[in-house]
N, C-alpha and C positions, 0 to 999 in steps of 0.2 A: 691486861689484854681480855679481848673480847673470848676468846677460846677458853681463858683461865675464868670467866665469868659464866659460861655455858656449864663448865664443870663446877661452879661454885653453887651454881642452880641446880645441879643433879642433887648434890648432896644436903642443900637446903631442901630439896623435897622427898629427900629417905631414899634415894635411889640405891639398888645394890649391887645391882650388876652394868656394868659396861663394856663394849667391846667396839673394835675399829679396825681398819688398815688403814696404816699412816698415808697421807694424802694431803698435799698442801694445797687449800690454808686451813686443815682440818685438825690437825695432828694435834695440837697442842691441848684438846679437851681431852685425850683419852693419856696423852704423857702426862698433864699433871693429876689426873686420878691416879694414874699407876703409881706415882710419888708418894701417893699419901693412903693406898690401898691398906697396907697393912695397919695404920695406925687406926682407920676407921673400920676394917673389918670388913668391907667391901671386896667385892670380885671386879678382876679386871683384867681384860686380853687382848694382847693384839691377836688378831683373828688373820687366818691365811687369806684369806680376801673379804669384798665388802658384803658378799651373799653370805658367806656364813658367820660374818659378824651379826647380819640383821638377824639371820634362823637362829643364832646361840641368843640375841638379846630377846626376842619372841617367845624361846623357849621359856626363860627366865620369867617374861611376862604371864605367859597361860600357867604357870606355877605360881603366882601370886607376888611377885618380885618386881618390885617398880626398875625398867630396864632403857637403856641408852645405847643406841647405834650409832658411830659419828664414821663419815666419809667424805671426800671430797665429790662436786659434783657430778664426774666420768663414773665414779665408784657406783654410782646410783644404777648407773644403768646395768651393771653387774650384778646388783642388787634388786633388781626391777620385777624379775620372776617371783621372788619370795614376797614383795611388798605388795603386789596386785593380789595376792591371794589372803595376805594377812587382814586386810580389809573385809574380804570376803567372811572369816572368822572372828574378825573381832580380836580383841585382847581384855586381859583381865585387871591386871595393876598397871599402873601406865606404861607406855610404851613412846618412847620422841625418838625420832630419826633426825639426825643433824645431817644434813647435805650444804658442806660449804662451798659456794658459789665464786667463781673466778673471772668477774668480767674485765675485758680486756688480755685474760690469757697472761695472766704473769707466772703461771707456774704449769702449764696444761698445756693441752694440743686444741682443744677447742671453747667456745663459752656458751655451751647451752645452758636454758635457764629451765631449771627444774621443777618451777612450778607447775609446768605442763602435766610432770608423775601427779600433784595432786589431783587433777583434770581427768587423768586415764584412771588414776586408780582409786575414786572416790575419798580420797585422805586431805583432813584442812592442810592448810599451809601455814605457818607462822614466818613470819621475816621481821626480826628486828634492826630497828634503828640507830643502836649503838651498846658499847660493852653493859652500860646498865639495864638496858631492856632487854640485853640477850639473857643475862641471868635473871632477872624478874619473868619473863616471857617463859623460859624453860621451866621455873615452877608451875608457872601458869598451865604450860604444854600438858605438865603430867598430872596434874589435879584436872585438865578436861578430859585427858585420854581414860585415864581411869574413870572418869564421870559416864562418859560415853561409851566405855569397851572399845574403845578406836583408836588407832595409832594416829600421831601427829607426827607431820614434818615441818622443822627449821631448816629456812634458806637462808642464812647468813651469808654476806660476800665478802670477798678479802677486807673493805676496807673498815667491817665491822669486827671481823674475826682477828685480826691483825693491829686495831687501833688499841692504844694503851690509853685509859681514864680512870678517876677516881670513880669507885663503885660502892655503894652503900649496901653494907653485907645483913642480911635478916641471922635470925636463929638457924641452927645446923637439927635437923629434924631426925630422929636415931634411925639408920637406917634396916630395914627388914632385908634379909641376905639370905634365908631359908625360906622356903615355901612348898604349897604341896599341889599336884596336876591332880585336877577332877578328872575322870575319863569322860567325854560326851562326843563320841564319833560321829554324830550327826550334826556337830557343828565344826569338830576341828579335822575331820578326815573327809577331804574334799573330792570326793569322787560324784559323777557327774550329777546323780540322783540327789544328793546333798547339795552342791553347788547349786541347782537351778531354786533349790528352796532360798539358800542363803543369797543369792542374785537379788530375790525380791525382797528380803529382808533389807538388806542394804541399800537399795534404793528408798524401801521407806524410810529407815534409819537416816539417811541423810538429810530429810527436811526437819527433824529433830537437831542433826549437827547445824545446820544453817541459823536455826532459832537459837541454838546455846550461843553465836558471834554477834548477835543483834547488841548484847549491850556488856561490849568487852571493853571499858575503861578500863583505866587509860590508854590502854594500848591502840583503840581505835578513839579516834575523838576529833571534836570540830572548833576549829581557832578562829576568832574573831566573826561568831557565826553572824553577829549584826552587821558588818559590813559588805556593802556591795553589793554588785550583780557579777561581778566575776569570782570565783575560786581555782585555787590551785588543788590538787589531790596528788598525794605524795606517797607513796610506799617504798618500807625499809630505809636504808640509809639516805635514798634521796628527799627522804623528809629533812633530814640535817640541813641539806643545800637549800633547799627551796624555802626552809625558815627563814636560813639566813639572806637570801635575797630578797625576801618581803620585808625581813626585817629594814634594809638597804632602801625598799622605793615605794614603802606604804604599805598600810595595813589590810590586806586583802584577806579575803577566807581562805584558811589553809584548812585541808580534809587530811588527818593521818590515818594513813592504813597500815596495821601490822596484820592483817589476816586477809594477806592478797585473794586467798581462794580456800571456802567460798566465799566472797563479798557480801559482808551483811546487807542486803535488800533494803530495809528499813533505815536503815543507819545512814545509808547513802541518799536517799530520797529525802532523809532529814536534813543532812547536808547541803542538797542541792537545791532546798526550796528557796524561790526567788530568784536562782541562779539563773543566768541568760548564757552565760559562756564558763566552760571549765576546763583547765589544763590538767592532763594526768602526766606525770614524772614519775618513770619507773625505767628501771635498767634493763635492757636487753631485749625481752619479747612483749606487748602491749596486752598484758596477762588483766592487767585492772581495767584499761582504757575498753577491751571488748566486753567485759560483765558490765560495765558501766552502760554504754552504749545498748546494751540487750536490754538492762533495767529500763533507760529512756524509751526507748521503742516499747517496750510490755505495757509502760505507762502512759504512753502516746501524748509525752513531752516535749518539747521543741528546744531544750536546753543543748547549744552546740559542745559537742565534746570532740577535743582536739589531745594529739599524744604524741603519737611518732612522728607525725607528720614536722613535728617543732623538734621534739628531743632527739630523734634518731634511733638506731637499732644497737649498732657495734658498739662494743669498748664500754667501761665503766660510769659512772656519772661523775661528775668533777661540780666545785662552785661555778668556773667560767662555763661549763655547760649549761646547767640549770640557768644560770644567770641569762645568757642570749636567749635559752627557750623563754624563759616568763617575759623578759623582755619584748620580744618580740612579737610573743601572744598578746601584748598589752597595747602594742604598737608604742613602744618608748624606744626611742634611736639609740642603738648600741653602739658607744665610743668603739672604736677600734684600741685595743691598748698599745701603747708607746714604745715599743720594745726596740731598743739599740740591737743591730746586728752587730757581732764581734769577727772580724775575719782572723778566726784562730784555726789553726791546724791542730785537731783533738787526735793523738791517736789511735786508731783502732784496738779495741782493747776487747776481742770476744772471749766468752766464759771457757773456763780451761780446767783440766783434771788437775785436782790438789798435787803439790809437791808430795812425792813418794805413792801417789795413786797406783795401786796394780794396775788399774786397766792401761794406764800407759803403758809399760809393759807388754801386755797383751796383744794390743792394738798393732805395737811396733813389731811385734813376729810376727802378725797376722799378715802385715803388708812383707813382711819378707818371703815367707811363706809362699804368698802367692806369686810375688816376681818370681820366685826360683823355680815354683813349678808353670809357670807361664799360661796361668789359667784364666777365664773370663769369669770372676766373681760377684754375684750379686748378694749386697751384704742388707739383709734385712733386719733391720733394729728395734727395738724397744723400749720401755720408758724406764729411764734411770739414768745415774751420773755417766753412762756409759756412752747414752744419749749425746753426749758431747762429743764421740766421735763420728759426729756428721761433719765437722769441724777441720779447715788444714791445720797439721798436714796428714791427717790421719784419712779422712775423706771415706771412713768406712761405715757408713750408714745411709744406704740410699731410700732406705724404707723404713717411716717411724709411725707407725699408726695408732696402735693401744696396747694398753697392758697384755700381754699375753700374743698379741699379734705377729710377732717375729717368726714363731713357727710355722703358725697357720698359713702366713703367706707364702713363707718359704715352700711348704707342702705344694700351694698352686704353682709357684713357680717350676720345682722340679718336675713337676708333668708336662710343661708347655715349654720353657725356654731352653731353646736349642743351643748347645754349646757353650750355655753357662752354668757355675755351679751355684747352688743357692746357701749362703751360710747366714744361718740364723744367730744372732748374737742377744741375749738375755741375760738377767741378772739372777742370783739365788732369790731373792726375794719376789721378782716377777714369776720366776720359774714356779715355784709354788703356789703364787697366785692364780697365774693363768694358765702356765706353760706345758703342764702335764699332761692334758690332753690334746694339744696340738704334736705333742711327740708319741703320744699311744697311736694317733692317726697316722704320724709317720711309719710308724713300724707296721701297721697293719696296712697301710696301701703301699708299701715298699715305695716311699718316697726317697730318692738319692738328696738328700741335704743334709749339712753337717750343722749339728747344734753347738753352740760354741757358750757354754754358760760361764759367767764371770759371776764366782764367789769371793766376795768379802765378807762373808758371813755376818751382815747387817744389812738392815735398810736405810742405805747411806744418805740418799738424795731426802729426805724428809728429817734428817737428825740422829740417825744411828740410832734406831729402835730396833731392839733385839727381833728375829725371827727364826723359823725352824732350823735353819745352821749354826745357830750363835749358842744354843743350850741354855739359854736363858728365858724365863717367860717375862711378859712385861711387869710382873711384882718382883721381881728380881730373883725368882726361885729356880735351882737348877733344875734339868729336865734333858731328856734325849734330845740327841742331837739327829736332825733328818740327814740322811747320807745321799746326795743327787745322784751320784754313779751308781750306788745302790737301787737307787729309783729307776734309771736308766736300763740298768741290766734287769733287771725284773720286770719291765715293760716289755725287755726282749729286744733290745738294743745289743748287737752282736760285736760292736768296738765301740769300744770307753776307752779314754784317755783321761788322765788328771797329770796336771804339770805345774810348777811353779813359774809366775810369770815374772819374777824376778830373775829367774835365769834364760835367759838371752837366746842362749843356742839351744837350750833341753825345748825352749817352748816353741821355736821355729821347728825345729824337729818333729817334735810330735804332733804338731798343726800339718807338717806336710805329709806325717804318716795318715791321719785320718783323713786329709781331703783326696789323697792318692786311693785310700780306700773307699771312699764316696763315688770317686770317678769311674774306678775298676770294678768295683763289685755291685754298684748301683742300690745301694742300701744306705739307710740313714745311718749318720756316726755322732758320737757326741764326745766333746771335747772341753773338760771342765777347769780352768783355770783357778787355782785355789790360793790366796792370800788374802790376810786381816786388811780394811780399810785402814790407811797411813793414819787418821785422824784418831780411829779407837788405840793404833800401837803407840802413837806418840801420848796417848793419855794414860795409858797404861804404863808406858815407860817412867812416866812423871809422877806416877802413882808410885811404883814400887822404885823408884830413884835410880832406874838405869839413865846412863849419859847417853844421850843421842848423838851418833858419831857424824861428825859433819866433814866435806869433804871437799878439796882445793883443786884448783887446775896448776899444774906445772907449766910454768910461763915458757922455761925452756925447751918443754916437748908441745905443746899447743901450736897448732900450725893456724889455726882457722878456717878449720874445714866447715865447720857448721854442724855436722850430725846431732851433738848434744840439743843446741840451741833451736836447730830446726826439725831435722828429721823428728829427734829423739821430743824434743819440745819440752823440756821441766823447766817450769817459770821460777824455778831458783836458779837456772842458770840464765846470764845473761850476756849479750857481746859487746865488748868493748872497741873503739874506735879503730882500732887496728886488725877487727873481726876474731880476734882472741877471743875466748871463753874467759865467764869468771862469775864463780858461785857464792850468792849471797847469802852468809851463815845464817842469819834470822830466818831463812826460809827452807833449807836445806832440812830434809827430816830422814835423810840419813838410810834411802833404802839403798845405793849403792849401784843402781841399774844400769845409770850413766856410767860409770868405769867400763861395763860391756861392749858400750856403743862406739867408743874411744878407739880406732884404730891405731894410734898414737902412744897409748899408755898413758896419758897425759893427766888423769884423775885420780887421785889417790886420799883415803881418807889422811884426816889433820891428827889424829893419835889412833891408839892401839883400840880396836872395839872391844867394847865389853862382850863377853861370852853369851850373856843371856840375852843381846839383845837380838839374835836371829829368831828365839823361840816365840818373842812377842808376837811377831807376826804369823803364826801357824794356826 
C-alpha cells in the first residue's frame, strides 16, 4: 500500500519521530509505524489534532531528529498556522509533512488542493505517482529537507495512498532518536523584529530551493524527448494515466512532474523545446498549468498550453478521463463506449451504523427525548461515525461542517435561532481534536445549547486508533485516560450527565433532563454517552474467549410492528414477507438494545449470557 511505502521511506531515511492525527486516506502511514516503533526504537504518536502533530514533529526536527507529520488534506487546514511559521524558521534535521489528498471526496467533506499551501507558505511540494515513488520520494524529501534546512510537503492522493503494488526496498538507515536543541531565539523566536529579518531570508532562500529541483531525476523526467511538436505534461498519479493513454495512441513527448511546486523552470523549458502545443494533466486545481503559462509568458514563447479546459476541475483523474482529454486535445475522435444499460432495480443500501454500535442507541433515545419534550431541535453534527446520523430513520444531523464545528456552529445558533434548541453532537476523538475551545466559548458566552458527546473510547471511523479516552498510546503503552466529564466540569459546565446508550430508558431520561435544563436555565449542558465501539468489544471478546450472545425473535410474540428494523434500524434485523422480524446470527453482536425497543417482549437471547460480557463494553 502507498501509505505503507511512505512509512518504509521514513525508516529507510533514518526517521526517529512520527506523529499524526488519523484521517482517511492518510491513516496507515503512522498506523504502520506504530506497529514497528518498539522494535525499531523510534517514537510514534497519535496526536490530539494535526496542529499538535506538526508542532511535535517540528520540535523533534529542530532537536536534530528526522521527523514526519501525517494527516489528511483537511487536517492541513488545522496545521496551517504552524506550517506558515515553520517556513520562516526552517528546520534542522529533515521534516516531511504528508498531506494525503482526497479527490472525489471518497471520505471527506471537500476536495481542496493542498499544493496551494506550498505556494502560500514557501514550502516545496512533492507529488508521488505510485507506491514505489511514494517510498523513494519520502527518502528524497528527508535528504532535501535536511540539506535546505526547510520543510517538505508531500501530497499523495487516495489512488496512491491506497494502491497496492510491489515496491523495491532499500536498506534501513539506523534511526537517530535523540538530539539536542541548540538555542537561537533570533531564529526560533518569531517576534516581529525577528520575523521581518527571517521573511527576507526566506525569499532569498527560495531561489536556492528552486535551483535544487532543477536536476531531480528520475522524479522529474522527459520521456520520448525526440518525438513531435506536441507534449503531455502530467503531475502525480495523473502521469500513470497519461502514460497508458500515450502508449495506446502513439509516442508523444511526456513530461513527468513530481515536484509541482516550485516548478523547475529550466527543466520545463527543456521539456518544451520545439513544442508547439502542450496539455497539462493534473487533479483538482491548475497549479502546474498556471506555473507553466507564467514561464512561457516570461520567456516570450508562443507555445500553446492547455489544461483544465480539457481535463476539468472536480473529481479524481481516471484512465477514461485522461484518454478523453488527450484525444480531444490531439484531435483524435473519441469513440463512445458501447455500454449496455441493464434495467435492474438495485436496492438502496445507504451506509449504516455497525450492528451493536452504541451510537444507534444514542440517536434512538435522543429522538425519543426530543419528541417527548415537544421541542424544535437543531442538530449540529460533526465528523465521525456518528455523521451517519444524517440518514433515516434518525435524521439527527442537520449541519455537518468540519472537525469540531458542531459546538461552534451551535454557539451561533443558540443566540439567534428563536424557539429552537441547538444540540451539538460530537465524538470523543473529535472533542479532543477541536471541540474543547467551542465548549469554553459556550460557557464563557452563556450559550444555551446541549453538547452530546458520543464517547466510544476510540477513533473508530479511521480504524480504531487509540485516543485520549482509550488509556493506550500509539505504541501500545498504558497511559492516563482523559475524562471528558471532568474536562466539562473544569471548564465550568454546571450540568454534566453520563449515561449508558445501551440503556434506552436511562438514556432518554438523562437527555430529557439536560434538554430541560438548557431550556429553563439558558445555559450550556453536556451529556456523555459512554460505551465501547462494537468492533472493539467483539475483538476483545474473541481474544479472551467470551462467547458473543446471539438474540432471536420469538415468532409467537412478534407482531411485525417494525420498530426494531425501521425505527431502531439494526442491520442485523431483517424483515420477512409477513412483516415479522428475523435476526441474522452472523451479524448480531449481542448488544441486546433491541430487546428494550420491542413493546411485545419478542426478542430474547438464545443462550445464557457470559457474566464477563457486559464488562467488555465499559
